C-alpha positions as CSV (number, residue, x, y, z in Angstrom):
1,M,0.0,0.0,0.0
2,E,2.9,2.4,0.8
3,Q,4.3,1.7,-2.7
4,L,0.9,2.8,-4.2
5,R,0.9,5.9,-2.1
6,H,4.5,6.7,-3.2
7,S,3.5,6.1,-6.8
8,L,0.5,8.5,-6.4
9,K,2.7,11.1,-5.0
10,E,5.2,10.8,-7.9
11,L,2.3,10.9,-10.4
12,G,1.0,14.0,-8.7
13,V,4.4,15.7,-9.1
14,R,4.6,14.7,-12.7
15,R,1.1,16.0,-13.3
16,A,2.0,19.4,-11.7
17,T,5.0,19.7,-14.0
18,L,2.9,18.8,-17.1
19,Q,0.2,21.2,-16.1
20,K,2.6,24.1,-15.6
21,R,4.1,23.4,-19.0
22,L,0.7,23.4,-20.6
23,D,-0.4,26.5,-18.8
24,D,2.8,28.4,-19.8
25,N,2.4,27.6,-23.4
26,V,-1.3,28.3,-23.5
27,A,-0.6,31.7,-21.9
28,F,2.0,32.4,-24.5
29,L,-0.3,31.5,-27.4
30,A,-3.0,33.6,-25.8
31,S,-0.6,36.6,-25.9
32,T,-0.3,36.3,-29.7
33,S,-2.9,37.3,-32.3
34,V,-3.3,33.8,-33.6
35,G,-3.7,31.6,-30.5
36,M,-3.8,27.9,-31.0
37,H,-5.6,27.7,-34.3
38,G,-5.2,31.1,-36.1
39,P,-3.5,31.2,-39.6
40,L,0.2,31.6,-39.8
41,V,0.1,33.0,-43.3
42,D,-1.3,36.3,-44.5
43,E,-4.1,36.8,-47.1
44,E,-1.6,36.4,-49.9
45,G,-0.3,33.1,-48.5
46,F,3.1,34.4,-47.2
47,P,4.4,33.7,-43.7
48,R,3.2,36.4,-41.3
49,A,5.9,38.9,-40.5
50,D,4.3,40.0,-37.3
51,L,4.8,36.7,-35.5
52,D,7.6,34.5,-34.2
53,L,6.4,31.6,-36.3
54,Y,8.9,29.1,-34.8
55,A,7.8,30.0,-31.3
56,V,4.1,29.7,-32.1
57,R,4.5,26.4,-33.9
58,T,6.6,25.0,-31.0
59,A,4.1,26.2,-28.4
60,R,1.2,24.6,-30.4
61,N,3.1,21.3,-30.6
62,V,3.9,21.4,-26.9
63,V,0.2,22.1,-26.0
64,A,-1.0,19.2,-28.1
65,V,1.6,16.7,-26.8
66,T,1.3,17.8,-23.2
67,A,-2.5,17.6,-23.3
68,N,-2.2,14.0,-24.5
69,D,0.4,13.2,-21.8
70,L,-1.9,14.7,-19.1
71,K,-4.8,12.6,-20.3
72,A,-2.7,9.4,-20.1
73,L,-1.4,10.4,-16.7
74,E,-4.8,11.1,-15.3
75,E,-5.9,7.6,-16.5
76,E,-2.9,6.1,-14.7
77,L,-3.7,8.1,-11.5
78,H,-7.3,6.9,-11.6
79,E,-6.1,3.3,-11.9
80,K,-3.7,3.7,-9.0
81,L,-6.4,5.2,-6.9
82,R,-8.7,2.3,-7.6
83,Q,-6.0,-0.1,-6.6
84,L,-5.4,1.9,-3.4
85,H,-9.1,1.9,-2.5
86,E,-9.2,-1.9,-3.1
87,S,-6.1,-2.4,-0.9
88,T,-7.6,-0.3,1.9
89,R,-10.8,-2.3,1.7
90,D,-9.0,-5.6,1.8
91,L,-6.8,-4.5,4.7
92,T,-9.9,-3.5,6.7
93,E,-11.5,-6.8,6.1
94,Q,-8.4,-8.6,7.2
95,R,-8.3,-6.6,10.4
96,M,-11.9,-7.4,11.1
97,V,-11.2,-11.1,10.8
98,A,-8.0,-10.9,12.9
99,N,-9.8,-8.9,15.7
100,G,-13.0,-10.9,15.6
101,P,-14.1,-13.8,18.0
102,G,-12.3,-17.2,17.7
103,F,-14.8,-18.5,15.1
104,P,-13.0,-18.2,11.8
105,E,-15.7,-20.0,9.8
106,H,-18.5,-17.8,11.2
107,T,-16.4,-14.7,10.8
108,T,-15.6,-15.6,7.2
109,A,-19.2,-16.2,6.4
110,L,-20.2,-13.0,8.1
111,S,-17.5,-11.1,6.1
112,A,-18.8,-12.6,2.9
113,T,-22.4,-11.6,3.7
114,S,-21.3,-8.1,4.6
115,R,-19.4,-7.8,1.3
116,S,-22.5,-9.0,-0.6
117,N,-24.8,-6.6,1.2
118,A,-22.3,-3.7,0.7
119,H,-22.1,-4.5,-3.0
120,T,-25.9,-4.6,-3.3
121,S,-26.2,-1.3,-1.4
122,A,-23.5,0.3,-3.5
123,R,-25.1,-0.8,-6.7
124,H,-28.5,0.5,-5.6
125,E,-27.0,3.8,-4.7
126,E,-25.3,4.0,-8.2
127,L,-28.6,3.3,-9.9
128,M,-30.3,6.0,-7.9
129,V,-27.6,8.5,-8.6
130,Q,-27.9,7.8,-12.4
131,T,-31.4,9.4,-12.2
132,L,-30.0,12.6,-10.8
133,R,-29.5,15.6,-13.1
134,P,-26.1,17.3,-13.2
135,F,-25.8,20.9,-11.9
136,L,-22.1,21.8,-12.4
137,K,-19.2,20.8,-14.7
138,V,-15.7,20.4,-13.4
139,G,-13.3,22.9,-15.0
140,L,-9.6,23.0,-14.7
141,V,-8.2,20.4,-12.2
142,H,-4.9,21.6,-10.8
143,G,-2.0,19.2,-10.3
144,S,-1.2,17.8,-6.8
145,S,-4.6,19.1,-5.6
146,P,-7.1,17.1,-3.5
147,A,-9.3,17.0,-6.6
148,V,-6.7,15.3,-8.8
149,V,-5.8,12.9,-6.0
150,A,-9.4,11.9,-5.6
151,G,-9.8,11.3,-9.3
152,L,-11.9,14.3,-10.5
153,R,-11.4,15.2,-14.1
154,S,-12.1,18.2,-16.3
155,N,-15.6,18.0,-17.8
156,D,-16.9,15.6,-15.2
157,L,-20.6,16.5,-14.5
158,I,-21.4,16.9,-10.8
159,L,-24.5,14.8,-9.8
160,K,-24.1,15.1,-6.1
161,F,-21.6,16.8,-3.8
162,G,-21.8,15.3,-0.4
163,P,-25.5,15.9,0.5
164,I,-26.1,18.5,-2.2
165,D,-28.0,17.5,-5.4
166,A,-29.4,19.7,-8.1
167,D,-32.3,20.8,-6.1
168,G,-30.2,21.8,-3.1
169,F,-27.8,23.7,-5.3
170,A,-30.7,25.5,-7.0
171,A,-31.9,26.6,-3.6
172,E,-28.6,27.7,-2.0
173,G,-26.2,28.0,-4.9
174,V,-22.4,27.8,-4.6
175,R,-22.6,28.8,-1.0
176,S,-23.9,25.4,-0.1
177,M,-20.9,23.7,-1.6
178,A,-18.5,26.1,0.1
179,T,-20.2,25.3,3.4
180,V,-19.9,21.5,2.9
181,T,-16.3,21.9,1.8
182,R,-15.2,23.9,4.8
183,A,-17.0,21.6,7.3
184,S,-15.4,18.6,5.7
185,E,-11.8,19.7,5.7
186,G,-9.7,16.5,6.3
187,K,-12.8,14.3,6.0
188,L,-14.3,12.2,3.2
189,V,-16.9,13.8,1.0
190,T,-18.5,11.5,-1.5
191,V,-18.9,13.2,-4.9
192,W,-20.9,11.5,-7.6
193,V,-20.1,12.5,-11.2
194,R,-21.3,11.5,-14.6
195,R,-18.4,10.6,-17.0
196,D,-18.8,9.0,-20.4
197,G,-22.4,8.2,-19.5
198,S,-21.7,6.4,-16.3
199,A,-22.1,7.5,-12.6
200,I,-18.8,7.4,-10.8
201,R,-18.2,7.7,-7.1
202,I,-15.3,10.1,-6.2
203,P,-13.9,9.9,-2.7
204,L,-12.8,13.5,-2.1
205,V,-11.0,14.7,1.0
206,P,-10.9,18.6,1.0
207,S,-7.6,19.6,2.5
208,R,-4.9,22.3,2.4
209,W,-2.5,22.1,-0.5
210,P,0.0,24.6,-2.1
211,G,-2.8,26.2,-4.2
212,E,-5.9,28.0,-3.3
213,G,-9.0,26.5,-1.6
214,L,-9.5,23.0,-0.3
215,V,-10.4,21.2,-3.5
216,G,-8.2,22.5,-6.3
217,C,-10.5,22.6,-9.3
218,G,-12.9,25.0,-10.9
219,F,-16.6,24.4,-11.3
220,E,-18.6,25.8,-14.3
221,P,-22.4,26.2,-14.6
222,I,-24.1,23.9,-17.1
């Protein structure tokens, strides 16, 4: 488990490096008159004389390559988090067996029943969440933030944030999420998102990190 945690930390550092590279080059392109997709030739088809064409082409290439690298890294992060969650669950079950009464057969059967009930309950919750309507979209997710460690990704659609669903958000707005986040610093907040048509449970732990806030990602209205 420690090796998984170490891998996650290394991946977080790599992601922060890639994110900074992406941000720097996007900022440079934004400072030009052509951005990421504007033409590099004038109306007569000649290379534009008002641009550093080599720098623009290089930045565009870096943005494209880095965006792909970030996507692959996020998928690796998500898989490592899944492995960590499974390892944590298995360790908890092992401790339950070790600390239980001296009836291994009964304990094992009880553990199997508990796992089955938990799976049924989790599946029921997932089906219920599927019926919820999203109320926010995840924007930029900053490297090494609690959001990226939890597995949130840009463009995830928020279905539920702790106890807050679309109706609760409509009634109280962003203030409700801020209240939940502050009250849950250092504690687990279950966030349900819709990604590629599926409801996904995100175990978010709002906490202090080098950036601003306790989550480390932006939220955009839908």
